[in-house]
C-alpha positions, 0 to 999 in steps of 0.5 A: 042077061045073067049078072054076078053081083060083085060087092066089096070086102068093106061094103059087105062088112059095114054097109050091106045096104048099099049090096041089098039096094044094088040087088033089088036094083038091077033086079027091078031093071031085069036082070038075072042076079047071082051072088058068088058066096065065096067071092072075097077081097079083090085084092085092091089094098095090096096092089095098092100098097105094092104088094100086087104079087101077093093077090094072086090067091084073090085073082084066082078066087075072083076067076072061080067065082065070076066066070060064066056071067055075061057081066060082073057089076059091083057098086064101087069104082075103085074095085071095078078099076081094080079088076079091069086093070090087074086081074090075071090068073095065069091057069085061066088066062082067057077067062080073066081077060073076058071077065076083065072086059065084062066087069062094071061099076054099077052106074056104068052099067045102067047108062052103057049096057042097060041104057036106063032112060027112066028109073021108078024111084023117089027121093025128095031131098037136097043132096050134093053130088061127090066124084070119086077119082077111080070112077071120074079119072080111071072108068070116065064116068064123068068129064074132068074139068081140065080137059076142056071136053063137053061135060057129062056124067053118067051118075048125075045123069041117073040121079036126074032121073029120080023124083024130087031130087035137088041136086048140087055139086061142090064148087071145086066138082072133081076134087078128090075127097082125100080117102085115097085107100091107103092113102088116109092111113099114112097121111092121116092129116092131109086125108083129113084136111082134104076130106073137110074141104070136101064137106065144106063145099057141100055145106055151102049148098045147104045139102042134107046128103052126100052121095056118090059110087064109092062106099069108101069116099063117103065113109071117110066123109062120113067120119068127119060129118060124124065127128063135126056133129054135122046133120049131113048124112052119106048115101050111096047112089044105089040106095036112092036109085032104088028109093020107093015112090 
C-alpha cells in the first residue's frame, strides 16, 4: 500500500513533530509512506477568504505531487476536507477526481482503511478530547449531538486503545473552539472568547493535555493556555498514538 504523506504548511513550519509522528505511526502499521518534497499549501486559506480562483496553482502542484499513490493521508481534517471538496486540475481531471476520492484524514484512514484494532502505545495522562468542526461536520469523524443518531467517534475509538490514557470530554463536546481559519483574524474577540470557553470546560476535568486531529485548533487553544499561564498542554492525536510503551 503506497501512501503519500500530505503535511499542511503550518504543521511543516511550526509543528514538525506532528508530521514525524504521523510518518512513524503509518510505517509501524505497515504502510509504504513517501513524502513528496515539492508539496506546498493546499490553497485552503485563499478559498476560505473568497479567492478560490487564485488557488489553481496549488491544485496543479498538489496533483503533480500526489498522483500515483494508493492513498493520501494528512494529520489535518480541515486541509483534507478542502482537497475533497475543491481540488480541480483542468489539465488532469480524472487524476484530480481520483485524488479527491482517496485523500484521508489520519484517524479516518486508520479506522476505515487500515481497520486498526490494536495500537501498541502508552500515554498515562489525563487527556481532554477536542472535536474539530471540519473533521466532525465535514468528514463525519464523529457524531453530532443535534442529529439524535447513535454516538460514535473514530478518534476516540483509537485513543481508547492507548494504554494508561484517561480520556474525557468537555460538557459541550462538539462546540467550536473559535479558530475557524481566517475567522480568528477578522473576528479576534469572538474567536478568543470561544477558545476561552473551550479551555475552561477542559480545565474543569483536570486534564493534563488537550488533544485533537487538527493542529490549527490546538494551536489556537495553546495560545490561550499559554497566555493564561495554564499548565495544560496541547498534543496532536498522532503524537499520542505514536507514543512508546
